[in-house]
VEXDREN-2710 file (C-alpha; in Angstrom, 1 decimal):
% VEXDREN-2710
k/r/px/py/pz
1/MET/15.2/-18.0/12.0
2/ARG/16.9/-16.2/14.8
3/ASN/19.5/-15.0/12.3
4/ILE/16.8/-13.7/9.9
5/ILE/15.0/-11.8/12.7
6/GLY/18.3/-10.3/13.8
7/LYS/19.3/-9.0/10.3
8/ALA/15.7/-8.2/9.1
9/PRO/13.4/-7.4/12.0
10/PHE/10.7/-6.1/9.7
11/VAL/10.3/-9.5/8.2
12/PHE/9.3/-10.6/11.7
13/LEU/6.9/-7.6/12.0
14/LEU/5.5/-8.2/8.5
15/MET/4.2/-11.7/9.5
16/PRO/1.3/-10.6/11.7
17/VAL/0.3/-8.1/9.1
18/VAL/0.0/-10.7/6.3
19/ALA/-1.6/-13.2/8.7
20/ALA/-4.2/-10.8/9.9
21/ILE/-5.2/-9.9/6.3
22/VAL/-5.4/-13.5/5.1
23/ILE/-7.3/-14.7/8.2
24/ASN/-9.8/-11.9/8.1
25/ASP/-10.4/-12.5/4.4
26/LEU/-10.9/-16.3/4.9
27/MET/-13.0/-15.9/8.1
28/PRO/-14.8/-12.6/8.1
29/GLY/-15.8/-11.4/11.5
30/PHE/-13.9/-14.1/13.3
31/ILE/-11.1/-11.9/14.7
32/SER/-11.8/-9.7/17.7
33/VAL/-9.7/-6.5/17.6
34/PHE/-10.4/-5.8/21.3
35/LEU/-9.3/-9.3/22.3
36/PHE/-6.0/-9.2/20.5
37/ALA/-5.2/-5.6/21.5
38/THR/-5.9/-6.6/25.2
39/THR/-3.8/-9.6/24.9
40/ALA/-1.0/-7.5/23.4
41/ILE/-1.1/-5.0/26.2
42/ILE/-1.1/-7.8/28.9
43/LEU/1.8/-9.6/27.3
44/MET/3.9/-6.5/26.9
45/GLY/3.0/-5.4/30.4
46/ILE/4.0/-8.7/32.0
47/SER/7.3/-8.5/30.2
48/PHE/8.3/-5.4/32.1
49/PHE/7.7/-7.1/35.5
50/VAL/9.6/-10.3/34.8
51/PRO/12.4/-10.9/37.3
52/ALA/15.9/-10.5/36.0
53/ALA/16.7/-14.1/36.6
54/HIS/13.9/-15.2/34.1
55/ALA/14.2/-12.2/31.7
56/TYR/16.1/-14.2/29.0
57/ARG/13.9/-17.2/29.2
58/LEU/10.7/-15.1/29.0
59/ARG/12.0/-12.6/26.4
60/TRP/9.4/-13.9/23.9
61/LEU/6.6/-12.2/25.9
62/PHE/7.3/-8.8/24.6
63/GLY/7.8/-10.0/21.0
64/ALA/4.5/-11.9/21.2
65/GLY/2.8/-8.8/22.5
66/VAL/4.1/-6.7/19.7
67/MET/2.9/-9.3/17.1
68/ALA/-0.5/-9.4/18.7
69/LEU/-0.7/-5.6/18.7
70/ILE/0.3/-5.4/15.0
71/PHE/-2.2/-8.2/14.3
72/SER/-5.0/-6.2/16.0
73/ILE/-4.1/-2.9/14.2
74/THR/-4.0/-4.6/10.8
75/THR/-7.4/-6.2/11.6
76/LEU/-8.8/-2.8/12.4
77/ARG/-7.4/-1.3/9.2
78/TYR/-8.8/-4.3/7.2
79/ASN/-12.3/-3.8/8.7
80/GLN/-12.1/-0.1/8.0
81/GLU/-11.1/-0.6/4.3
82/LYS/-13.8/-3.3/3.9
83/GLN/-16.4/-1.0/5.3
84/GLN/-15.3/1.7/2.9
85/ALA/-15.9/-0.7/-0.1
86/GLU/-19.3/-2.0/1.1
87/PHE/-22.4/-1.2/-0.9
88/ASN/-24.9/0.7/1.3
89/PHE/-26.6/3.2/-1.0
90/PRO/-30.3/4.2/-1.4
91/ASN/-32.4/2.0/-3.8
92/GLY/-33.5/4.8/-6.1
93/ASN/-31.9/7.9/-7.5
94/ALA/-30.1/10.0/-4.9
95/LEU/-28.1/13.2/-4.9
96/TYR/-24.3/12.9/-4.4
97/GLN/-21.3/15.2/-4.2
98/GLY/-17.7/14.3/-4.7
99/TYR/-14.5/15.0/-6.6
100/VAL/-12.7/13.4/-9.5
101/THR/-9.7/11.6/-8.2
102/ASP/-8.0/10.2/-11.3
103/ILE/-7.7/11.2/-15.0
104/PRO/-11.1/10.6/-16.6
105/GLN/-11.1/7.8/-19.2
106/GLU/-13.0/8.1/-22.5
107/LYS/-15.4/5.3/-23.3
108/PRO/-17.4/4.8/-26.5
109/LYS/-20.5/6.5/-25.1
110/SER/-19.4/7.9/-21.7
111/ILE/-16.6/9.4/-19.7
112/GLN/-15.5/7.2/-16.8
113/CYS/-14.6/9.1/-13.6
114/ASN/-13.3/7.7/-10.3
115/ILE/-15.2/9.8/-7.7
116/ALA/-14.4/10.2/-4.0
117/LEU/-17.8/11.1/-2.4
118/ASN/-18.2/13.8/0.2
119/VAL/-22.0/13.6/0.5
120/PRO/-23.8/11.5/1.7
121/ASN/-20.9/9.3/2.7
122/LYS/-17.1/9.0/2.2
123/LYS/-16.9/6.2/-0.3
124/LYS/-15.2/5.7/-3.7
125/VAL/-17.4/5.1/-6.7
126/ILE/-17.1/4.8/-10.5
127/VAL/-19.4/7.2/-12.4
128/TYR/-20.0/7.1/-16.1
129/PHE/-21.1/10.5/-17.3
130/GLN/-22.8/10.7/-20.7
131/LYS/-20.2/11.8/-23.2
132/THR/-20.5/15.5/-24.0
133/ASP/-18.2/18.4/-24.3
134/LYS/-18.9/19.2/-20.7
135/SER/-18.0/15.7/-19.3
136/SER/-15.0/15.5/-21.6
137/SER/-13.6/18.6/-19.9
138/LEU/-13.5/17.1/-16.4
139/VAL/-10.1/16.9/-14.8
140/PRO/-8.8/15.5/-11.5
141/GLY/-9.9/17.6/-8.6
142/ASP/-13.2/18.8/-10.1
143/VAL/-16.0/18.7/-7.6
144/VAL/-19.3/17.5/-9.1
145/ILE/-22.9/17.2/-7.9
146/PHE/-24.9/14.4/-9.6
147/ARG/-28.1/12.4/-9.3
148/VAL/-27.8/8.6/-9.9
149/GLN/-29.0/5.2/-8.8
150/MET/-25.9/3.4/-7.6
151/GLN/-25.4/-0.2/-8.6
152/PRO/-23.2/-2.8/-6.8
153/PHE/-20.4/-4.4/-8.8
154/LYS/-21.5/-7.8/-10.1
155/ASN/-19.6/-10.6/-11.8
156/PHE/-20.8/-11.7/-15.2
157/GLY/-21.1/-15.3/-13.9
158/ASN/-19.1/-16.8/-16.8
159/PRO/-17.1/-19.9/-16.0
160/ASP/-13.9/-18.4/-17.5
161/ASP/-14.2/-15.0/-15.7
162/PHE/-12.2/-13.5/-12.9
163/ASP/-13.9/-12.1/-9.8
164/TYR/-14.6/-8.6/-11.0
165/ALA/-16.6/-7.6/-7.8
166/ARG/-13.7/-8.6/-5.6
167/LEU/-11.2/-6.7/-7.8
168/MET/-13.3/-3.5/-7.4
169/ARG/-13.5/-4.2/-3.6
170/ASN/-9.7/-4.6/-3.4
171/ARG/-9.3/-1.3/-5.2
172/GLY/-11.6/0.4/-2.7
173/PHE/-14.6/1.1/-4.9
174/ALA/-18.1/0.6/-3.5
175/ALA/-20.5/1.1/-6.4
176/SER/-20.9/2.5/-10.0
177/GLY/-23.6/4.3/-11.9
178/TYR/-24.5/6.0/-15.2
179/VAL/-25.4/9.7/-15.2
180/PRO/-27.2/11.4/-18.1
181/GLU/-26.2/14.8/-19.3
182/ASN/-29.0/16.7/-17.5
183/GLN/-28.4/15.0/-14.1
184/TRP/-25.1/16.5/-13.0
185/MET/-23.2/19.8/-12.8
186/LYS/-19.6/20.8/-12.1
187/THR/-19.0/23.3/-9.3
188/GLU/-16.4/26.0/-9.1
189/ILE/-14.6/24.2/-6.3
190/LEU/-11.3/22.3/-7.0
191/ASN/-10.1/19.7/-4.6
192/ARG/-6.3/19.7/-3.9
193/THR/-5.4/16.5/-2.0
194/PRO/-1.9/15.2/-2.6
195/TYR/-3.2/12.3/-4.7
196/VAL/-5.2/14.7/-6.9
197/ILE/-2.2/16.9/-7.3
198/SER/-0.2/13.9/-8.5
199/GLN/-2.9/13.1/-11.1
200/GLN/-2.9/16.8/-12.2
201/ILE/0.8/16.6/-12.7
202/ARG/0.4/13.3/-14.6
203/LEU/-2.1/15.0/-16.9
204/LYS/0.4/17.8/-17.7
205/ALA/2.9/15.1/-18.6
206/LEU/0.5/13.5/-21.0
207/GLU/-0.1/16.9/-22.7
208/PHE/3.7/17.4/-22.8
209/TYR/4.2/14.0/-24.6
210/LYS/1.3/14.9/-27.0
211/SER/3.3/17.9/-28.2
212/PHE/6.0/15.6/-29.6
213/GLY/3.7/14.6/-32.5
214/LEU/4.2/10.9/-31.9
215/GLU/2.2/8.2/-33.7
216/ASN/-0.5/6.6/-31.6
217/ASP/1.5/3.4/-30.8
218/GLU/4.6/5.4/-29.8
219/TYR/2.5/7.8/-27.7
220/ALA/0.8/4.9/-25.9
221/PHE/4.1/3.2/-25.3
222/ILE/6.0/6.2/-23.9
223/THR/3.2/7.3/-21.6
224/ALA/3.0/3.7/-20.2
225/LEU/6.8/3.4/-19.9
226/THR/7.6/6.7/-18.2
227/ILE/4.6/7.7/-16.2
228/GLY/2.6/4.4/-16.0
229/TYR/-0.5/5.6/-17.8
230/LYS/-1.7/2.6/-19.7
231/GLU/-5.2/3.7/-20.9
232/PHE/-4.0/4.4/-24.4
233/LEU/-2.2/1.0/-24.9
234/PRO/-3.9/-1.1/-27.6
235/GLN/-4.6/-4.6/-26.7
236/GLU/-2.3/-6.1/-29.3
237/MET/0.6/-4.1/-27.9
238/GLU/0.0/-5.3/-24.4
239/GLU/-0.2/-8.9/-25.7
240/ALA/3.0/-8.5/-27.7
241/PHE/4.9/-7.3/-24.5
242/ARG/3.4/-10.2/-22.5
243/ALA/4.3/-12.8/-25.1
244/SER/7.9/-11.5/-25.3
245/GLY/8.3/-11.5/-21.5
246/THR/8.8/-7.7/-21.2
247/SER/5.4/-6.6/-20.0
248/HIS/7.1/-5.4/-16.8
249/VAL/8.5/-2.4/-18.6
250/LEU/5.0/-1.1/-19.3
251/SER/4.2/-1.0/-15.6
252/VAL/6.2/1.7/-13.8
253/SER/7.9/0.0/-11.0
254/GLY/11.3/-0.6/-9.4
255/LEU/13.1/-0.8/-12.8
256/HIS/11.9/2.8/-13.7
257/VAL/12.5/4.2/-10.3
258/GLY/16.0/2.6/-10.3
259/ILE/16.7/4.4/-13.6
260/ILE/15.6/7.7/-12.2
261/TYR/17.9/7.0/-9.2
262/LEU/20.9/6.4/-11.4
263/VAL/20.1/9.5/-13.5
264/ILE/19.9/11.8/-10.4
265/THR/22.9/10.2/-8.9
266/SER/24.9/10.8/-12.1
267/MET/23.8/14.5/-12.2
268/LEU/24.9/15.0/-8.6
269/PHE/28.4/13.7/-9.2
270/PHE/29.9/16.9/-7.8
271/LEU/28.4/16.4/-4.3
272/LYS/31.0/14.1/-2.8
273/GLY/34.0/14.4/-0.5
274/SER/32.4/15.4/2.7
275/LYS/29.7/14.0/4.9
276/ARG/27.6/17.2/4.6
277/LYS/27.7/17.0/0.8
278/ASN/26.8/13.3/0.9
279/ILE/23.8/14.0/3.2
280/LEU/22.6/16.8/0.9
281/LYS/23.0/14.5/-2.1
282/GLN/20.9/11.8/-0.6
283/ILE/18.2/14.3/0.4
284/ILE/18.0/15.6/-3.1
285/ILE/17.8/12.0/-4.5
286/ILE/15.0/11.2/-2.0
287/LEU/13.0/14.3/-3.0
288/SER/13.6/13.5/-6.7
289/LEU/12.3/10.0/-6.3
290/TRP/9.1/11.1/-4.6
291/ALA/8.7/13.8/-7.2
292/TYR/8.8/11.1/-9.8
293/ALA/6.3/9.0/-7.7
294/PHE/3.9/12.1/-7.9
295/ILE/4.3/12.3/-11.7
296/THR/3.4/8.6/-12.0
297/GLY/0.3/9.0/-10.0
298/LEU/1.5/7.5/-6.7
299/SER/1.0/3.9/-7.9
300/VAL/1.7/1.1/-5.4
301/ALA/4.7/-0.3/-7.3
302/VAL/6.4/3.2/-7.5
303/ILE/5.7/3.9/-3.8
304/ARG/7.2/0.5/-2.9
305/ALA/10.4/1.3/-4.9
306/ALA/10.5/4.9/-3.6
307/ILE/10.3/3.6/0.0
308/MET/13.1/1.1/-0.6
309/LEU/15.4/3.5/-2.4
310/SER/14.7/6.2/0.3
311/ILE/15.7/3.7/3.0
312/PHE/18.8/2.9/0.9
313/CYS/19.6/6.6/0.7
314/VAL/19.2/7.0/4.4
315/GLY/21.6/4.1/4.8
316/ASN/24.1/5.9/2.5
317/MET/23.9/8.9/4.8
318/PHE/25.3/6.8/7.6
319/ASN/27.6/4.7/5.4
320/ARG/25.4/1.6/5.6
321/LYS/25.2/0.1/2.1
322/GLY/23.0/-2.3/0.2
323/PHE/19.5/-3.6/-0.1
324/SER/18.2/-6.3/2.1
325/TYR/15.1/-8.4/2.9
326/ASN/14.5/-5.9/5.7
327/THR/14.2/-3.0/3.1
328/VAL/11.6/-4.9/1.2
329/ALA/9.8/-5.9/4.4
330/ILE/9.6/-2.2/5.5
331/ALA/8.0/-1.2/2.2
332/ALA/5.5/-4.1/2.4
333/PHE/4.8/-3.4/6.1
334/PHE/3.7/0.2/5.6
335/ILE/1.9/-0.3/2.3
336/LEU/-0.2/-3.2/3.7
337/LEU/-0.9/-1.3/6.9
338/SER/-2.3/1.6/4.8
339/ARG/-4.0/-0.6/2.2
340/PRO/-4.6/-4.1/3.5
341/PHE/-6.5/-5.1/0.4
342/GLY/-3.3/-4.4/-1.6
343/LEU/-2.1/-7.9/-0.6
344/PHE/-4.6/-9.4/-3.0
345/GLU/-3.6/-7.3/-6.0
346/ILE/-1.6/-9.2/-8.7
347/GLY/0.7/-6.3/-9.3
348/PHE/1.6/-6.1/-5.6
349/GLN/2.3/-9.8/-5.4
350/MET/4.4/-9.9/-8.5
351/SER/6.3/-6.7/-7.7
352/PHE/7.4/-7.9/-4.3
353/MET/8.1/-11.4/-5.4
354/ALA/10.3/-10.2/-8.2
355/VAL/12.4/-8.1/-5.7
356/MET/12.6/-10.9/-3.2
357/ALA/13.7/-13.3/-6.0
358/ILE/16.4/-10.9/-7.1
359/LEU/17.8/-10.7/-3.6
360/PHE/17.6/-14.4/-3.1
361/PHE/18.5/-15.9/-6.5
362/GLN/20.8/-13.5/-8.3
363/PRO/23.8/-13.8/-5.9
364/LYS/23.6/-17.6/-6.3
365/ILE/23.5/-17.3/-10.1
366/ASN/26.2/-14.7/-10.2
367/ARG/28.6/-17.1/-8.5
368/LEU/28.3/-19.6/-11.4
369/TYR/30.3/-17.3/-13.7
370/MET/32.3/-14.2/-13.0
371/PRO/33.3/-12.3/-16.2
372/GLN/36.5/-10.2/-16.0
373/ASN/35.7/-7.7/-18.7
374/LYS/33.1/-4.9/-18.3
375/VAL/30.9/-5.7/-21.3
376/PRO/30.5/-9.4/-20.6
377/ALA/30.0/-8.5/-16.9
378/THR/27.2/-6.1/-17.7
379/LEU/25.4/-8.5/-20.0
380/TRP/25.8/-11.3/-17.5
381/SER/24.4/-9.0/-14.8
382/LEU/21.4/-8.2/-16.9
383/PHE/20.8/-11.9/-17.7
384/THR/21.0/-13.0/-14.1
385/LEU/18.7/-10.1/-13.0
386/SER/16.1/-11.1/-15.6
387/LEU/16.5/-14.8/-14.8
388/ALA/16.2/-14.2/-11.0
389/ALA/13.1/-12.0/-11.4
390/GLN/11.4/-14.5/-13.8
391/ALA/12.2/-17.4/-11.5
392/GLY/10.4/-15.6/-8.7
393/VAL/7.3/-14.6/-10.6
394/PHE/6.7/-17.3/-13.2
395/PRO/4.7/-19.6/-10.7
396/LEU/2.4/-16.6/-10.1
397/VAL/2.1/-15.9/-13.8
398/LEU/1.1/-19.6/-14.4
399/TYR/-1.3/-19.5/-11.5
400/TYR/-3.1/-16.3/-12.7
401/PHE/-2.7/-16.3/-16.5
402/GLY/-1.6/-19.8/-17.5
403/THR/1.1/-18.4/-19.9
404/PHE/4.9/-18.0/-19.8
405/PRO/7.2/-16.3/-22.4
406/THR/9.9/-18.6/-23.7
407/TYR/12.3/-16.0/-25.0
408/PHE/12.3/-13.7/-22.0
409/PHE/16.1/-14.1/-21.4
410/ILE/16.8/-12.7/-24.8
411/THR/14.2/-10.0/-25.0
412/ASN/15.1/-8.6/-21.6
413/LEU/18.8/-8.3/-22.7
414/LEU/17.5/-6.1/-25.6
415/ILE/14.5/-4.3/-24.2
416/VAL/15.7/-3.3/-20.8
417/PRO/18.7/-1.4/-22.1
418/LEU/16.5/0.2/-24.8
419/THR/13.9/1.3/-22.2
420/ASN/16.7/2.7/-20.0
421/LEU/17.9/4.7/-23.0
422/ILE/14.3/6.0/-23.6
423/VAL/13.9/7.1/-20.0
424/TYR/17.4/8.8/-20.2
425/ALA/16.4/10.5/-23.5
426/VAL/13.2/12.0/-21.9
427/ILE/15.4/14.4/-19.9
428/PRO/17.1/16.3/-22.8
429/VAL/13.9/16.3/-24.7
430/ALA/12.0/17.9/-21.8
431/VAL/14.8/20.4/-21.1
432/PHE/15.2/21.5/-24.7
433/SER/11.4/21.6/-25.4
434/ALA/10.8/23.7/-22.2
435/ALA/13.6/26.1/-23.1
436/GLY/12.2/26.5/-26.6
437/SER/8.7/27.1/-25.4
438/ILE/9.7/30.0/-23.2
439/GLY/11.4/31.9/-26.1
440/PHE/14.9/30.5/-26.4
441/ALA/14.8/29.8/-30.2
442/VAL/18.4/28.5/-30.2
443/PHE/17.0/25.3/-28.5
444/ASP/14.4/24.6/-31.1
445/PHE/16.7/22.6/-33.4
446/PRO/18.2/20.5/-30.5
447/ALA/14.6/19.9/-29.3
448/MET/13.5/18.7/-32.7
449/LEU/16.6/16.5/-33.1
450/CYS/16.1/14.9/-29.7
451/GLN/12.4/14.3/-30.4
452/TRP/13.3/12.7/-33.7
453/LEU/15.8/10.4/-32.0
454/PHE/13.3/9.7/-29.3
455/ASP/10.7/8.7/-31.8
456/LYS/13.2/6.4/-33.6
457/ILE/14.2/4.6/-30.4
458/CYS/10.6/4.0/-29.5
459/ARG/9.8/2.6/-32.9
460/PHE/12.8/0.3/-32.8
461/THR/11.9/-0.9/-29.4
462/LEU/8.4/-1.7/-30.5
463/SER/9.6/-3.5/-33.6
464/VAL/11.9/-5.7/-31.5
465/VAL/8.9/-6.6/-29.2
466/TYR/6.6/-7.4/-32.2
467/PHE/9.4/-9.5/-33.8
468/PHE/9.8/-11.8/-30.8
469/GLU/6.0/-12.1/-30.5
470/THR/5.9/-13.6/-34.0
471/LEU/8.5/-16.2/-33.4
472/PRO/7.4/-19.9/-33.1
473/ALA/6.5/-21.0/-29.6
474/ALA/7.0/-17.5/-28.3
475/GLN/4.6/-18.2/-25.4
476/ILE/3.5/-21.2/-23.4
477/LYS/-0.3/-21.1/-23.1
478/ASP/-3.1/-22.6/-21.1
479/GLN/-0.8/-24.2/-18.5
480/TYR/-2.6/-23.0/-15.3
481/LEU/-1.4/-24.1/-11.9
482/THR/-3.7/-24.7/-8.9
483/PHE/-2.9/-22.8/-5.7
484/TRP/-1.0/-25.9/-4.3
485/GLY/0.6/-26.5/-7.6
486/MET/2.0/-22.9/-7.4
487/ILE/3.4/-23.5/-3.9
488/LEU/5.1/-26.7/-5.1
489/VAL/6.6/-24.9/-8.1
490/PHE/8.0/-22.2/-5.7
491/LEU/9.5/-25.0/-3.6
492/LEU/11.1/-26.5/-6.7
493/VAL/12.6/-23.3/-7.8
494/ILE/13.9/-22.3/-4.3
495/SER/15.4/-25.8/-3.6
496/PHE/17.0/-25.8/-7.1
497/PHE/18.9/-22.5/-6.4
498/MET/19.6/-23.4/-2.8
499/ARG/21.6/-26.4/-4.1
500/PHE/24.1/-24.0/-5.7
501/GLU/25.5/-23.1/-2.3
502/ASN/24.2/-25.8/0.0
503/LYS/25.6/-29.2/-0.9
504/LYS/23.7/-31.0/1.8
505/PHE/20.9/-33.5/1.1
506/ALA/18.1/-31.1/2.3
507/PRO/17.7/-29.1/-0.9
508/ILE/17.6/-32.3/-3.0
509/PHE/15.0/-33.9/-0.7
510/ILE/12.8/-30.7/-0.9
511/PHE/13.2/-30.6/-4.7
512/LEU/12.3/-34.3/-5.1
513/SER/9.4/-34.1/-2.7
514/ALA/8.0/-31.0/-4.5
515/ALA/8.5/-32.7/-7.9
516/PHE/6.6/-35.8/-6.7
517/GLY/3.8/-33.7/-5.2
518/LEU/3.5/-31.6/-8.4
519/PHE/3.5/-34.8/-10.6
520/SER/0.7/-36.3/-8.3
521/LEU/-1.4/-33.1/-8.6
522/GLN/-1.0/-33.0/-12.4
523/THR/-1.9/-36.7/-12.6
524/ILE/-5.0/-36.3/-10.5
525/GLU/-6.0/-33.3/-12.5
526/SER/-5.6/-35.1/-15.8
527/ILE/-7.7/-38.1/-14.8
528/ARG/-10.4/-36.1/-13.1
529/PRO/-13.5/-36.1/-15.4
530/LYS/-14.2/-32.7/-16.9
531/PRO/-17.9/-32.3/-17.9
532/LEU/-18.7/-31.1/-21.4
533/GLN/-21.0/-28.0/-21.1
534/LEU/-23.0/-25.8/-23.4
535/VAL/-22.5/-22.2/-22.1
536/VAL/-24.5/-19.1/-23.0
537/PHE/-22.0/-16.4/-21.9
538/ASN/-22.7/-13.1/-20.4
539/ARG/-20.9/-10.6/-22.7
540/PRO/-22.2/-7.0/-22.5
541/SER/-24.3/-6.2/-25.7
542/ALA/-23.1/-9.4/-27.4
543/SER/-24.2/-13.0/-28.1
544/GLU/-21.7/-15.7/-27.3
545/ILE/-22.5/-19.5/-27.1
546/ALA/-19.8/-22.2/-26.8
547/TYR/-19.1/-25.8/-25.9
548/VAL/-16.7/-25.8/-23.0
549/HIS/-14.6/-28.8/-21.9
550/GLY/-12.3/-27.9/-19.0
551/ARG/-10.4/-24.8/-20.3
552/GLN/-11.0/-25.6/-23.9
553/LYS/-13.8/-23.6/-25.7
554/THR/-15.4/-24.3/-29.0
555/MET/-17.6/-21.5/-30.3
556/PHE/-21.0/-22.1/-31.6
557/SER/-21.0/-19.8/-34.6
558/ASN/-24.3/-20.4/-36.4
559/SER/-26.3/-17.2/-36.7
560/GLY/-30.0/-16.7/-37.2
561/ASN/-32.7/-19.1/-36.0
562/THR/-31.2/-22.6/-35.4
563/ILE/-31.2/-25.7/-33.2
564/ILE/-28.2/-26.1/-31.1
565/PRO/-27.0/-29.8/-31.1
566/HIS/-27.2/-31.6/-27.7
567/PRO/-27.6/-35.3/-27.0
568/THR/-30.5/-35.1/-24.6
569/LYS/-31.9/-31.6/-24.7
570/ARG/-33.8/-29.7/-27.4
571/ILE/-32.2/-26.2/-27.5
572/VAL/-33.5/-23.6/-29.9
573/LYS/-31.8/-20.2/-30.5
574/ILE/-33.7/-17.5/-32.4
575/SER/-32.2/-14.2/-33.3
576/SER/-34.6/-13.0/-35.9
577/ASN/-38.3/-12.2/-35.3
578/ILE/-40.0/-13.9/-38.2
579/PHE/-43.0/-15.0/-36.3
580/GLU/-45.2/-11.9/-36.3
581/ASN/-48.5/-12.6/-38.2
582/LYS/-47.5/-16.2/-38.7
583/VAL/-49.5/-19.3/-37.7
584/SER/-48.1/-22.6/-36.6
585/LYS/-50.1/-25.8/-36.9
586/GLN/-48.3/-27.3/-34.0
587/PRO/-45.9/-25.5/-31.6
588/PHE/-42.3/-26.7/-31.5
589/VAL/-41.5/-28.4/-28.2
590/SER/-38.1/-27.5/-26.7
591/ASP/-36.3/-27.6/-23.4
592/TYR/-34.7/-24.2/-23.7
593/LEU/-35.5/-21.3/-25.9
594/ILE/-32.7/-18.7/-26.3
595/LEU/-33.7/-15.3/-27.5
596/SER/-30.9/-13.3/-29.0
597/GLU/-30.1/-10.0/-30.8
598/ASP/-33.6/-9.0/-31.9
599/ASN/-35.4/-6.6/-29.4
600/SER/-38.8/-7.0/-31.0
601/PHE/-39.6/-10.4/-29.7
602/SER/-42.8/-10.9/-27.8
603/MET/-43.6/-13.9/-25.6
604/TYR/-47.3/-13.5/-26.5
605/THR/-46.4/-14.2/-30.1
606/LEU/-43.7/-16.8/-29.4
607/LYS/-45.9/-19.0/-27.2
608/ASN/-48.0/-19.8/-30.3
609/HIS/-44.9/-21.2/-32.0
610/PHE/-42.9/-22.7/-29.1
611/VAL/-43.6/-24.7/-26.0
612/THR/-40.5/-24.5/-23.8
613/ARG/-39.5/-25.4/-20.3
614/GLU/-37.3/-22.3/-19.9
615/VAL/-36.6/-19.1/-21.8
616/ILE/-33.0/-17.7/-21.9
617/LEU/-32.6/-14.0/-22.5
618/ASP/-29.2/-13.4/-24.2
619/SER/-27.1/-10.5/-23.1
620/SER/-27.2/-9.1/-26.6
621/LEU/-30.8/-7.9/-25.9
622/SER/-31.3/-4.4/-24.6
623/ARG/-32.2/-4.0/-21.0
624/SER/-35.6/-2.6/-21.8
625/ALA/-36.4/-5.6/-24.1
626/SER/-35.1/-8.1/-21.4
627/LYS/-37.3/-6.5/-18.7
628/ARG/-40.3/-6.6/-21.0
629/LEU/-39.8/-10.2/-21.9
630/MET/-39.2/-11.2/-18.3
631/ARG/-42.5/-9.6/-17.3
632/GLN/-44.3/-11.4/-20.1
633/CYS/-42.7/-14.8/-19.1
634/ARG/-43.9/-14.4/-15.5
635/GLU/-47.4/-13.5/-16.7
636/LEU/-47.5/-16.6/-18.8
637/GLY/-46.0/-18.8/-16.1
638/ILE/-42.8/-19.6/-18.1
639/LYS/-39.5/-20.0/-16.3
640/VAL/-37.0/-17.4/-17.5
641/HIS/-33.2/-16.8/-17.0
642/ASP/-31.9/-13.3/-17.8
643/ILE/-28.2/-13.7/-18.7
644/ALA/-27.3/-10.0/-18.0
645/GLU/-28.9/-10.1/-14.5
646/SER/-28.2/-13.7/-13.4
647/GLY/-25.0/-14.6/-15.2
648/ALA/-24.1/-17.2/-17.8
649/PHE/-26.5/-20.2/-18.4
650/ILE/-24.9/-23.6/-18.4
651/VAL/-26.3/-26.9/-19.7
652/ASN/-24.3/-30.0/-18.9
653/PHE/-24.0/-33.0/-21.3
END
């Protein structure tokens, strides 16, 4: 431990940051900022008055004070960020003013805009403007005035859903709302914060790629690959990259920033020989890295990589080479201090875990085989890099997604060099296209040739990804880990690789203990009874009913008016209103009556045909129809459950 702190002091400083975020999340309001800050000041103050004879023995006082101070600062930042994401808006319609922070996203009937409010409070909200030519013209920085009733983020309440409300909180959003065409206006004011400028530059990059005349798939791929804009990616493409184990190339991160670093370094080959030239070279590289971060929208992954490479460049200025755990810890330290909720984002966790795994595992794997020739050495380095990164993230992948790509070691050997080539190819395409656009006709042919080659490389890369997706057993599915199962898998992987260089018994003991613990957890999970349930899911504007057993789901696909089989309950589902002007000799008695799809239902009519304990309003009904039916049920004294408002409805067997 002492050796780690000595070589990587920021690992030591990162501990109270992570601890403060986790404890505040698990026990809200439990931590007193004032108490910890006071304790920090007292401990550090005492350390300055310790007699010299006891200074070494009591040296921990200052370190404890520093950790307590960082803990209190992180808690303060956590509370501030939590307050920013809290819902405290008027109940009815209210007037708001704010500016568009990100590139607006086109939805089927609206334009989604992330808005930073100026009036009446300083919060971030998501606003859906009715789709018109006016709303389609919005760009980052536009200041808008609108009237809307804000709604808190709510989960759908389905048993298979993630925590959407928590996700929005972690991203800093407090509410959302829909604004009709006549309830808003754009002002002449344009906001120019650094983040908005980065989004405006990103929008220009999207327009630049649009001029290439690429097909939709190639355009979506290249915008995701080079500037991290994933809104155009079709779902099948994302799934193909996930199944092939190469989804990381679609998220601009350390890989892409590393390529930019290599490109800029190669272009500045002439700046060498003297210390002054070296310093100038490193400054230019740092500025270029942060310029790229601006183009990609200042995403967390790119900021992390830019911080790390900037530290690396500063080290090069003073002839201190190499990455280290301290470099990673510095990046995490400042990112989490500025955005504490970032710790809970899957991208943040996987990004940092991949880098830590490369630093820890790759040197150990490299020592197993040392090729002498350049080509085998390059291939071996790519393989070990991919293997180390996957070893670090696959427990997280199983925990969050329950899937794992089986051909990742092959696909990464192919896709990573191809994506490198694509990023390299963007530079001549951009240069020749820009030169041609300002009147240098001699560059038109080279620009067209480069764009043609660019398109072919993109097509070939996508074809490789789709090919591996279609191979048998391309992906392990539905193998979710519990939290403690994930921890045990991490211990298994770490102890396995530790054995390569540590021949003592400790790694074997840790490995066997973790394996036994994992086996015990899996055994308990397998024998634990899982109830069979009938679930009416909350799917916006859709009807979905299924039998659920654990993580297995069997859809109930009968349409129309039908009885849903259940051993002890009478469950009736009706989706067609055939009861108007009809007479029933005797009402049908049921436990649950599910109303679906047809907005013309009336409980005043249905009560003559059905006697039911509870009415279930499917999420396929319109909101106006659901509200009308709920009011009628209350008037008739019938219990009612609105799926869209109260979440999924579950009946146990």
